[in-house]
C-alpha positions in Angstrom: -15.4 9.1 41.6 -18.6 7.2 42.4 -21.0 5.9 39.7 -23.4 8.8 39.9 -20.5 11.3 39.4 -19.0 9.2 36.6 -22.3 8.9 34.7 -23.3 12.5 35.3 -19.9 13.7 33.8 -20.5 11.2 30.9 -24.0 12.7 30.3 -22.8 16.3 30.5 -20.1 15.5 27.9 -22.8 13.9 25.7 -25.0 17.0 26.0 -22.0 19.2 25.2 -21.4 17.2 22.0 -25.2 17.2 21.2 -25.3 21.0 21.5 -22.2 21.4 19.4 -23.7 19.0 16.8 -20.6 16.9 16.8 -22.2 13.9 15.1 -19.0 11.7 15.1 -18.5 12.4 18.8 -22.2 11.8 19.6 -22.1 8.3 18.1 -19.2 7.4 20.4 -21.5 7.7 23.4 -23.5 4.7 22.1 -22.9 0.9 22.1 -23.4 -1.2 19.0 -26.2 -2.1 18.7 -28.4 0.5 20.4 -32.0 1.4 20.5 -34.1 4.6 20.7 -37.7 4.3 21.8 -40.4 7.0 21.9 -44.2 6.7 21.9 -44.0 6.9 18.1 -42.0 3.7 17.9 -38.6 2.1 18.5 -35.6 2.2 16.2 -32.7 -0.2 16.5 -29.3 0.8 15.2 -26.9 -2.0 14.2 -24.1 0.5 13.7 -23.0 3.8 14.9 -23.1 5.1 11.3 -26.8 4.2 11.3 -27.3 6.2 14.5 -25.4 9.2 13.1 -27.6 9.3 10.1 -30.7 9.4 12.3 -29.2 12.2 14.4 -28.5 14.3 11.4 -32.1 13.9 10.3 -33.4 14.7 13.8 -31.3 17.9 14.0 -32.4 19.1 10.6 -36.0 18.7 11.8 -35.3 20.5 15.1 -33.4 23.3 13.4 -36.2 23.9 10.9 -38.4 24.6 14.0 -35.9 27.2 15.4 -33.9 24.9 17.7 -30.8 26.2 19.5 -29.7 23.8 22.2 -30.7 21.4 24.9 -30.6 22.1 28.7 -30.9 19.4 31.3 -31.9 19.5 35.0 -31.0 17.0 37.7 -30.1 13.4 36.8 -30.6 10.2 38.9 -28.4 7.1 38.5 -29.3 3.6 39.6 -26.9 0.7 39.4 -28.7 -2.1 37.6 -26.2 -4.9 38.1 -22.5 -5.4 37.3 -21.6 -3.1 34.4 -25.2 -1.8 33.9 -26.9 1.4 35.1 -30.1 3.2 34.6 -30.1 7.0 34.3 -33.2 9.2 34.5 -33.3 12.7 33.1 -36.8 14.0 34.0 -36.1 17.6 32.9 -34.7 17.8 29.3 -35.6 21.1 27.6 -35.1 21.7 23.9 -34.7 25.4 23.5 -35.5 27.9 20.7 -33.0 30.4 19.5 -34.9 33.1 21.3 -34.5 31.3 24.6 -38.0 30.0 24.9 -38.7 26.3 25.5 -39.5 24.3 22.3 -40.4 21.2 24.2 -39.8 19.4 27.5 -38.9 15.8 27.6 -38.3 13.1 30.1 -35.6 10.6 29.2 -34.4 7.3 30.5 -31.1 5.7 29.5 -29.8 2.2 30.0 -26.0 2.2 30.0 -23.5 -0.6 29.8 -19.8 -0.6 30.8 -17.8 -1.6 27.8 -14.0 -2.0 27.4 -14.1 1.6 26.1 -16.1 2.9 29.0 -19.8 3.6 29.6 -22.1 3.6 26.6 -25.8 4.1 26.0 -27.6 0.9 25.0 -31.2 2.2 25.1 -32.7 5.7 25.1 -36.4 6.1 25.9 -37.9 9.5 25.9 -41.2 11.3 25.4 -42.5 14.9 25.2 -44.2 16.0 28.4 -45.0 19.6 27.4 
């Protein structure tokens, strides 16, 4: 399997865990430490437990707005050096329970190959509509 296929499968597994709200499993997709950056600011997480706590808060806020699941369009993968890769997800849609789009995002991920496999090191995203 080439890098694009490997990381696309990794990302699809991540989205499956995201949509299932499997917080323990979600944290396993990230390296320690990791960072999430948005136009509102950047948060660094020293541990996966810290990341999990943030995800639980984020999901609570989404669900209060009628969130159901996330759908993702095409992905682009660029090798960034030995054991590093950049993944672009320009079409990330947060969906309402009624099937309408809650928000569209574009997201960029820096990944690192660890002894346990590929892990996100940095997630940068912003709302585009």
